[in-house]
C-alpha positions as CSV (number, residue, x, y, z in Angstrom):
1,M,-72.5,-16.9,-17.0
2,Y,-70.7,-16.2,-13.9
3,L,-68.8,-13.3,-15.5
4,K,-72.0,-11.8,-16.8
5,L,-73.5,-12.3,-13.1
6,A,-70.4,-10.7,-11.4
7,R,-70.3,-7.7,-14.1
8,R,-74.0,-7.0,-13.3
9,N,-73.6,-7.0,-9.6
10,L,-70.9,-4.6,-9.5
11,S,-72.5,-2.4,-12.0
12,R,-75.9,-2.4,-9.6
13,H,-73.9,-1.5,-6.6
14,T,-71.3,0.9,-7.9
15,F,-70.9,2.6,-4.3
16,R,-70.0,-0.6,-2.9
17,T,-67.6,-1.6,-5.8
18,I,-65.8,1.7,-5.4
19,L,-65.6,1.2,-1.5
20,A,-64.0,-2.4,-2.1
21,I,-61.6,-1.2,-4.7
22,I,-60.5,1.7,-2.3
23,G,-60.2,-0.9,0.5
24,I,-58.0,-3.2,-1.5
25,V,-55.9,-0.5,-2.6
26,I,-55.4,0.9,1.0
27,G,-54.8,-2.7,2.2
28,V,-51.9,-3.4,-0.4
29,I,-50.5,0.1,0.3
30,A,-50.4,-0.6,4.1
31,I,-48.8,-3.9,3.9
32,S,-46.0,-2.7,1.4
33,S,-45.5,0.3,3.6
34,L,-45.0,-1.9,6.7
35,G,-42.7,-4.3,4.9
36,I,-40.4,-1.1,3.7
37,L,-40.6,0.4,7.2
38,G,-39.6,-3.1,8.8
39,N,-36.7,-3.5,6.3
40,S,-35.6,0.1,7.0
41,L,-35.7,-0.3,10.7
42,K,-33.7,-3.6,10.4
43,L,-31.0,-1.9,7.9
44,T,-30.9,1.0,10.6
45,A,-30.5,-1.2,13.5
46,H,-27.8,-3.1,11.8
47,E,-25.8,0.1,11.0
48,F,-26.2,1.5,14.4
49,I,-25.0,-1.8,15.9
50,G,-22.2,-2.2,13.5
51,D,-20.9,1.4,14.5
52,I,-20.8,0.6,18.0
53,G,-18.4,-2.3,17.6
54,N,-17.7,-5.3,16.1
55,E,-15.8,-7.3,18.8
56,L,-17.1,-10.2,20.7
57,L,-15.4,-11.1,23.9
58,A,-15.4,-14.4,25.3
59,F,-14.2,-15.4,29.0
60,P,-13.9,-18.6,30.8
61,S,-16.9,-19.1,33.2
62,H,-15.4,-18.7,36.4
63,E,-18.5,-19.9,38.2
64,A,-18.0,-23.3,36.9
65,G,-14.5,-23.2,38.0
66,E,-12.9,-22.4,34.6
67,T,-9.8,-20.3,34.4
68,E,-9.0,-20.2,30.7
69,I,-10.6,-21.0,27.4
70,T,-9.4,-24.4,26.1
71,E,-7.9,-25.0,22.5
72,K,-10.9,-27.0,21.6
73,Q,-13.2,-24.1,22.5
74,Y,-11.0,-21.7,20.6
75,E,-11.1,-23.7,17.4
76,E,-15.0,-23.9,17.8
77,M,-15.1,-20.2,17.9
78,Q,-13.0,-19.9,14.7
79,Q,-15.7,-22.1,13.0
80,I,-18.7,-19.7,13.6
81,M,-20.0,-18.0,10.7
82,G,-19.2,-14.2,10.4
83,I,-16.2,-14.3,12.7
84,E,-13.4,-13.2,10.5
85,H,-10.6,-13.2,13.2
86,A,-10.7,-15.2,16.7
87,I,-7.8,-13.7,18.7
88,P,-6.9,-15.4,21.9
89,V,-5.6,-12.8,24.5
90,S,-4.3,-13.7,27.9
91,S,-4.7,-10.9,30.5
92,K,-3.2,-9.9,33.9
93,G,-2.8,-7.1,36.1
94,D,0.1,-5.9,38.5
95,A,1.2,-3.0,40.5
96,I,4.2,-1.2,38.9
97,D,6.6,1.5,40.1
98,L,7.1,4.4,37.9
99,R,9.1,7.5,38.9
100,K,8.4,6.8,42.6
101,E,4.7,6.4,41.8
102,S,3.0,3.2,42.3
103,T,0.3,2.6,39.7
104,Y,-1.7,-0.5,38.4
105,A,-1.0,-1.7,34.7
106,G,-3.0,-4.2,32.7
107,I,-0.7,-6.8,30.9
108,Y,-2.0,-8.4,27.8
109,G,-0.4,-11.4,25.9
110,I,-1.3,-11.8,22.3
111,H,0.3,-13.4,19.3
112,G,2.3,-11.0,17.3
113,D,0.7,-11.6,14.1
114,D,-2.8,-10.7,15.6
115,M,-1.9,-7.2,16.8
116,Q,-2.7,-5.7,13.5
117,Y,-6.4,-6.6,13.8
118,I,-6.8,-4.8,17.3
119,L,-4.1,-2.2,17.7
120,E,-3.2,1.0,15.9
121,I,0.4,2.3,16.2
122,E,1.7,5.8,15.8
123,K,5.5,5.0,15.1
124,G,7.4,1.7,14.4
125,H,6.1,-1.4,13.2
126,F,4.0,-4.6,14.2
127,L,6.2,-7.3,15.7
128,R,6.7,-10.7,14.0
129,G,4.7,-13.7,15.1
130,D,7.9,-15.2,16.7
131,S,9.0,-12.0,18.6
132,D,9.7,-12.0,22.2
133,N,9.5,-8.2,22.3
134,C,6.7,-6.2,23.7
135,V,4.5,-3.3,22.9
136,V,4.3,-0.5,25.2
137,G,1.3,1.9,25.5
138,S,1.6,5.9,24.8
139,R,0.8,6.9,28.3
140,L,3.7,4.9,29.6
141,V,6.2,6.2,26.9
142,S,5.1,9.7,27.4
143,S,5.7,9.4,31.3
144,Q,9.2,8.2,30.6
145,A,10.0,11.0,28.6
């Protein structure tokens, strides 16, 4: 009975029925287009941000009086999902004299096994983890030649 009533009303008001069908089709297309557009924008933004860099630097809060990241904080960083390598780096700077010129140099302390994740080398090999040696930048090497 309800089906006959619905069919009769649809046939009586064909123009209204056609407009309703067109409205439903436009609505479905609009919603799916927005979903696809949103997903595309998300993927594009993820690609763009991934191209910028994939490093996250964590520094101690000097405002809170901290001068270094503790071992506990380092272990907590290693547990964060998505972090492949947590690499502790100690950095200082000092004035150096090079061929009668005085300049400023950055000095970084890093475990030998972690170097392969953040450095590229032109010649030689990476240091062993228990090595006491140092790596020198190419600018310093070329100025010594």
